[in-house]
N, C-alpha and C positions, 0 to 999 in steps of 0.2 A: 765209929769204932771198927777196927779190922777184926773180923771173926776168924778168918783163916787166910793163909798165904801159901801157895804152892808154886814153886819155881822150877820149871823144867827147861829153862833156856840153856843153850850150849855154852859151856864154860869158856872163859878167855883162853886163847892159845890152843884150842882143841878144834879139830876139823870134824864137823857134824853134818849128817845128811839133812837134818831138820834144825832150824834155828831155835825151835822151842817156844814156850810162852810162859807167862806168869799169871796165875789165877788168884784173884783176890776177892774174898767175900766180905762185904761191908754192911754193917748195920747203921742205918741213918735214923736219927730220931729228932723230933721236935715236939716238946711238950709230952703229951701222952701218945702221940702217933709215932709209929716206927715202921720201917720197911727194910728188908734185906735184899741186896742185889749182888750178882756176881759180875765182876769185870775181868777181862782177859787182855793183858798186854801182849801185843804181837799178833792179834787176831781182830783186825778192824772189821766191822764196826763194834765188836763186843768190848772195846776199851772205853765205851761210853754208854750211858743209859739215862733214861728219863725216870725220875722217881717222884711220886706224889706223896706229900706229907701234909696232913691237915688242910686238904683241898688246894694246895699250892704245888706247882710242878717245879722240880729242880733238875738241872742238867748235871750229871756226875761224870767226871772224866778221870781215868787212871792215867796219870802223866808218866810215872816211872816207878820202878821197883829197884832199890839199891841195897847193898852193892850188887853189881853184876856177878854171876857165879864165877868163882875162881879168882876173884880180886881180893877177897878178904874172908876171914873166918867169922866175921861179926854177923849178928842177926839181921835178916832182911827187913826193910821197912818199905812202905808204899807211900807215894805222894799222890794224893787224890784232891781234885779240884771240884768244888760244888758251887754252882751258880744258879741264880734264879733269873731267867730271861725276861 
Protein backbone atom coordinates (compact mmCIF):
# COMPACT_ATOMS: atom_id res chain seq x y z
CA UNK A 1 0.00 0.00 0.00
CA UNK A 2 1.26 3.48 -0.83
CA UNK A 3 1.20 5.64 2.32
CA UNK A 4 2.43 8.85 0.70
CA UNK A 5 3.69 10.15 -2.63
CA UNK A 6 5.53 13.46 -3.04
CA UNK A 7 6.59 14.50 -6.53
CA UNK A 8 9.09 17.35 -6.99
CA UNK A 9 10.24 16.40 -10.50
CA UNK A 10 10.67 19.19 -13.03
CA UNK A 11 7.45 19.54 -15.09
CA UNK A 12 7.36 18.83 -18.81
CA UNK A 13 8.43 21.80 -21.03
CA UNK A 14 10.02 23.65 -18.09
CA UNK A 15 13.74 24.28 -17.76
CA UNK A 16 14.86 23.44 -14.23
CA UNK A 17 18.21 23.58 -12.47
CA UNK A 18 17.44 20.27 -10.73
CA UNK A 19 15.56 17.33 -12.25
CA UNK A 20 13.82 16.64 -8.94
CA UNK A 21 12.63 13.35 -7.54
CA UNK A 22 9.54 11.44 -6.47
CA UNK A 23 9.38 10.11 -2.88
CA UNK A 24 7.07 7.19 -2.19
CA UNK A 25 6.47 5.70 1.26
CA UNK A 26 5.19 2.13 1.00
CA UNK A 27 3.69 -0.18 3.61
CA UNK A 28 4.38 -3.83 2.81
CA UNK A 29 2.61 -6.55 4.74
CA UNK A 30 2.43 -10.33 4.81
CA UNK A 31 0.19 -11.94 7.37
CA UNK A 32 0.76 -10.11 10.64
CA UNK A 33 4.20 -8.78 9.64
CA UNK A 34 4.52 -5.30 8.16
CA UNK A 35 7.31 -2.92 7.23
CA UNK A 36 7.34 0.66 5.97
CA UNK A 37 10.04 1.87 3.59
CA UNK A 38 10.71 5.03 1.59
CA UNK A 39 11.73 4.81 -2.06
CA UNK A 40 13.03 7.78 -4.08
CA UNK A 41 12.77 7.82 -7.87
CA UNK A 42 15.62 9.82 -9.36
CA UNK A 43 18.04 9.15 -6.49
CA UNK A 44 19.72 5.81 -7.06
CA UNK A 45 20.25 3.60 -5.07
CA UNK A 46 17.32 4.88 -2.99
CA UNK A 47 14.87 3.70 -5.67
CA UNK A 48 15.30 0.18 -4.31
CA UNK A 49 15.32 -1.43 -0.88
CA UNK A 50 15.52 -4.78 0.87
CA UNK A 51 12.60 -5.44 3.18
CA UNK A 52 12.27 -8.35 5.61
CA UNK A 53 8.79 -9.69 6.30
CA UNK A 54 8.13 -12.80 8.34
CA UNK A 55 11.85 -13.79 8.17
CA UNK A 56 11.90 -13.57 4.36
CA UNK A 57 13.83 -10.90 2.42
CA UNK A 58 12.14 -9.07 -0.47
CA UNK A 59 13.66 -6.70 -3.03
CA UNK A 60 11.47 -3.65 -3.60
CA UNK A 61 12.01 -1.42 -6.66
CA UNK A 62 10.24 1.83 -7.50
CA UNK A 63 9.92 1.58 -11.28
CA UNK A 64 7.93 4.71 -12.12
CA UNK A 65 5.61 7.44 -10.89
CA UNK A 66 2.98 8.48 -13.43
CA UNK A 67 1.88 10.81 -14.84
CA UNK A 68 5.01 12.93 -15.16
CA UNK A 69 4.40 16.46 -13.77
CA UNK A 70 2.80 18.76 -16.32
CA UNK A 71 1.41 15.97 -18.51
CA UNK A 72 -1.98 15.57 -16.85
CA UNK A 73 -4.08 16.78 -13.95
CA UNK A 74 -4.82 13.23 -12.82
CA UNK A 75 -3.64 11.78 -9.52
CA UNK A 76 -0.13 10.33 -9.51
CA UNK A 77 0.38 6.62 -8.97
CA UNK A 78 3.51 4.57 -8.43
CA UNK A 79 4.57 1.31 -10.05
CA UNK A 80 6.43 -0.80 -7.50
CA UNK A 81 7.96 -4.22 -8.12
CA UNK A 82 8.44 -6.64 -5.22
CA UNK A 83 10.51 -9.79 -5.76
CA UNK A 84 11.89 -12.50 -3.55
CA UNK A 85 15.41 -13.45 -4.72
